[in-house]
C-alpha positions in Angstrom: -5.2 -2.0 -13.7 -6.6 -1.9 -10.5 -4.3 -2.5 -7.2 -4.9 -3.6 -4.1 -2.8 -5.4 -1.4 -3.2 -9.4 -1.6 -1.7 -11.8 0.7 -3.1 -14.7 0.2 -2.0 -17.6 -2.8 -5.3 -18.5 -2.8 -7.0 -15.3 -3.4 -5.2 -14.9 -6.2 -5.8 -18.2 -7.8 -9.3 -17.3 -7.2 -8.8 -13.9 -9.0 -6.8 -15.4 -12.0 -9.5 -18.1 -12.3 -12.8 -16.0 -12.1 -11.0 -13.6 -15.1 -9.2 -15.8 -16.6 -6.0 -13.2 -16.6 -3.1 -13.8 -15.4 -2.7 -11.4 -12.7 1.1 -8.5 -13.1 2.2 -9.5 -9.4 4.0 -6.2 -8.1 5.8 -7.7 -5.0 6.3 -4.7 -2.3 6.1 -3.6 1.3 3.0 -2.3 3.0 1.3 0.4 2.2 0.7 3.2 4.7 -2.4 2.3 6.6 -2.2 -1.6 5.6 -3.5 -3.3 8.4 -0.3 -5.1 9.8 -2.7 -8.5 10.0 -6.1 -9.3 9.3 -8.2 -12.3 10.1 -11.3 -13.8 8.6 -13.7 -16.4 9.9 -17.1 -17.5 10.6 -16.9 -19.4 12.8 -18.4 -17.0 15.4 -21.1 -16.4 13.5 -21.2 -20.0 12.9 -22.0 -20.8 16.8 -23.3 -17.5 18.6 -25.4 -16.9 14.7 -25.6 -20.6 13.3 -25.2 -18.3 10.4 -23.0 -20.6 7.8 -21.6 -18.3 4.8 -22.9 -20.3 1.5 -19.8 -19.7 -0.4 -16.2 -20.1 -0.6 -13.7 -17.9 -2.1 -13.7 -19.0 -5.7 -17.2 -17.8 -5.9 -16.8 -14.9 -4.3 -14.2 -13.5 -6.3 -16.2 -14.7 -9.3 -19.3 -12.6 -7.9 -17.1 -9.4 -7.9 -15.1 -10.0 -11.3 -19.1 -10.5 -13.0 -20.2 -6.9 -11.1 -16.4 -4.7 -11.9 -16.3 -5.9 -15.3 -20.9 -5.0 -15.5 -19.9 -2.0 -13.5 -16.7 -0.2 -15.0 -17.8 2.8 -12.6 -18.5 1.2 -9.7 -22.9 2.7 -8.9 -21.7 5.2 -10.7 -22.8 4.7 -14.7 -20.6 7.5 -15.9 -16.9 7.9 -16.2 -17.1 11.4 -15.7 -18.2 11.2 -11.4 
């Protein structure tokens, strides 16, 4: 069971595609500590650092899913930690 806040349908679609599974969604209010608004853009990095993202949302979700599937205990190798 993975619990996290997703506000964008695009992210849900990308994780479902990466995992090959349908996500069980629970629509609820924000959790304590959740940011009211979050923006993510690479435009400033592109302009000021001449840096451009190589991967999109689908590739990032795929890589996260693959890593989490292969490392179920995160960076620790055992469930006792």
